[in-house]
N, C-alpha and C positions, 0 to 999 in steps of 0.2 A: 572120785573119778578125778582124772589129772586132768590141765586143762589141753585144750585140743590143738594141736602144734606139729609140727612137717618133724621129724624123727631122720637123722644123717648121721650113715651107716657106712662103712668103706669096707670089703671083704674082696679079695683075688680082685684086684683090681676095679671092683664095682664098688659105686660110690652110690647106695641107696639112698633114696627121698622118700621115706613113707610119711602119706598125709594119714596123721594120728587123732580121728576124731568116730572110731567104730558106734558111740549110742546114737551115732544121726547119720552113720553109714557115709563119713568121713566127709562129710562137708567141707567146704572151705571157706573161712574164716574171712575177716579183713584180715585178718593179722596173719595167716597163710601165707596172702596174699603178695602181701609186705613182706613177709619172711622170704620167701621162696627168688628175686634174684639173689640173696647174700649167700644162697645154701650152693645156690649155681656157679658163683663166683669161687667159694671154696672147692668146688669136685673138679672147678679146669685150675686154679693153681698147683692142685694134689699132683704129685710128680705119680705119686701111685694110682693114679686111676686113670682110665686110660676108657672109660664108658658111662656113662647116667643114668639110673634107673630108678621110671619115679613108679609105686606102689600104694595103694592104701593099705590100713591095718586089719587085722581080721581078713578071714573069706570071705564076708558076704558082700563086701565093694571096693573096687575102684576109688570110688566116690559118686554124691550124687546131686555134685553141682553146688553153688555159693551155696552159703548157710544162709539161709531166707529168714533165720528167725533174727538177724542182725539188720533184717533191710528195714526196718520203722530207725532203727535208730543208725543207722551207718548208707541209709540208700535211700534217704526222702522226701532230702531237698534237692535242689537244682545245688550247690554246693555240696553237699555229701555226695553226690550219684557222679558228679566231677571228679572228687578224689576217690572217689571207690572204683569208679573206672579207671582213671589214671594206675591203680595198687596194680589192677585186674592184665592192664597194657603193660608195664614194666615186666610182671611176671612172664605175661607172653614173650615178650621181645627176650629177655632172658635166658628160656629156655630157647626158643627157638633159634637165637642167635650163639648156641655155645659152642665154645671152640673143640670141647668131645661130642662124638655119638650120643643120643639119647635116644631110651626105648621105655616107652610105656608099658608094664607089667599090668595086666588087665584083668580081674576074676570078678565076679558077680554087677554091681548095677555100677554104670556109668558113663550117667546121663548129665547137661548141661556144660555147666563150668568146668567139670571132671574131664568132660569130654574136648572139649575146650582145650584145654591142657595137655592132656592126650596125643589132640591132633598139631599140636606143638609140635611135640618130639618125632624124630627124624623112622620113628619105626613103633609099629604097636604092634605087641601081641598078645593074645587072648587063648580064656579058658573057655570049654563051651557052656560052660554057664553066665558066661558075659550076658547082658543087655545093656543096649545105647539108643538115648532120648536125648533133644534138647527142648524141652516141653516150656520153650520161652511165649510159644503166642497162647502156651494155658494160664500166662502169669503174668501179661501185659508189658513182660519184660522188651528193650529193642535190642538188638545186633550189630554190634557197627560194624563198617563197612572192611576193616581190614580182616576181621574174623570170618566174617563171611565172604572173602576174597581167600583167605589161607582152606576151606572148607573146600569150596570151586579148587584152588590151587589141586586139593589133596583129591577129590572124589567127583569130580564135575560139577556143571552145574546144575544138570538135570536131577539128581541125589542130593544135592545142597535145596534143592528147592524142597524136593519131597521131602525129607527130613524136617526145614522148619517151618513149614506151611501143614503140614501136617499132626504136626507135636508127639508122631508117633513112634511105637516102640520097634527095635529091631534087635532079631537074636543073633546070637554071634555068627554062624553059617551067614546069615545076609551080607553083616556090618565083614565078612570077609570077602563075599562076590563084590561086594561095592568097594572095596579098598581100602576101609577103615580100620581095616586091621589085616597084616602081613602075614601074619599067621598065626593057625587055630591051633588047640591039643584040647586034647580031651582032660577034662577035668581031673579025674582020678590019675596021670602024670603030667599036671601042669608045672607044679612046684619044681618038677626034676629037669622036663623038659625048656622050661624058664630061663632056672639057673643054668643048664646048659648053652642055651641059646645068650647069654649075655656073655659068659667064660671064653665061649666062640671067636666072639666080638674080641673082649677085654685082652688075648692072648694075641692077639696080631698089632703089626708094629705101630706103636703111637703117632711117628709122625706121619705114617700114611694115612694113618686114623685121622690126623689132623687137617692134611692134605683135603682130603676126600668133604669131611664137612665144611671148611672153608669153600670148597668150590661149591655145597647144597644149598647155602649161605647165601652164598653172591647170589646163585640161581632164581632165589625168593625174589630177589631183588628187580626193579625196574632196570631195564638194559642200561640206558643211560644213567645208573647207578652202579652200575658194579664193577668191585676193584677184582680183574682178572691180574693184577701182576701184583698183587698179594697173592693169589691161588699161587701164579708163577713160582714165586719163591720159597713157598712151603712143600712145591714138589720138586725145586733145585734140592730142599735144602735133604731129601729123600737121599737122592742119587750120590751127597757128599757126608752121608752119616754110618756109624760105625754099625749100626743097628743091617743098612744094605747089606754091609760085607759078610754079617754075621747071616739073614735073609740068606744070601746066596752057598756060605761053607754047610749050611742043615738042610737044601734042597741037595748041595751033592755028596753030603754025607746019610742022607736017608734021615733024620735026624729031626724032632723040635727045636726050632728058632727060637731063644731066649735073647728076647728080644727089651733095649734099653732106654730107646728113649733117644737113644743121641746120634 
């Protein structure tokens, strides 16, 4: 059996980060939490990448959450709890503040820490067999303020309270209704539909995608901490780019634009 890891691959301008521990439903190890920020940076710096996708290996799960089998060794005393939580926080920040759009591609189980990571993404698309749950209240775990704040921002205080205090399981249809999912596809078509969804994003103008993403990052911050000038600079760069010229030419000529990110 191979060691649990996050596999990194690039195809058709999409960087895919695959949580690979199918024997444990892709539960996230401490090492995975620690590795995620560098993999996100790798995708950010790769000029051939326009969108970052998160997946789980196999067909049974996006992820079962944090790997509880490690908790005795990695999360059992104040010092180790602090180190573990810091690794989780760095992973969340890297994904939330990624310079490129991020999409969680979800089938099967999406529980606990895996759902928390999915909620750090800009978009979440799901298969009809997807199931969602945060079982912290059944494990005696505490949820940090920033994690609850992110859930409230995404789905509102009522849905967040229900999800956390009941620890109940949601099906894909309810997740779509609550805003956990942005799009939902039948399982039989999910592989095709999700690939098309990612490709639709990846084929768009990279500079536009980056300016939109930076605006979303700044809007998630307290108003007093927002760097609006950074967004304005990225928007201005769109209008002086070769891609802006190419987009207008493609529109006039009724053809598909070929963007180069410059």
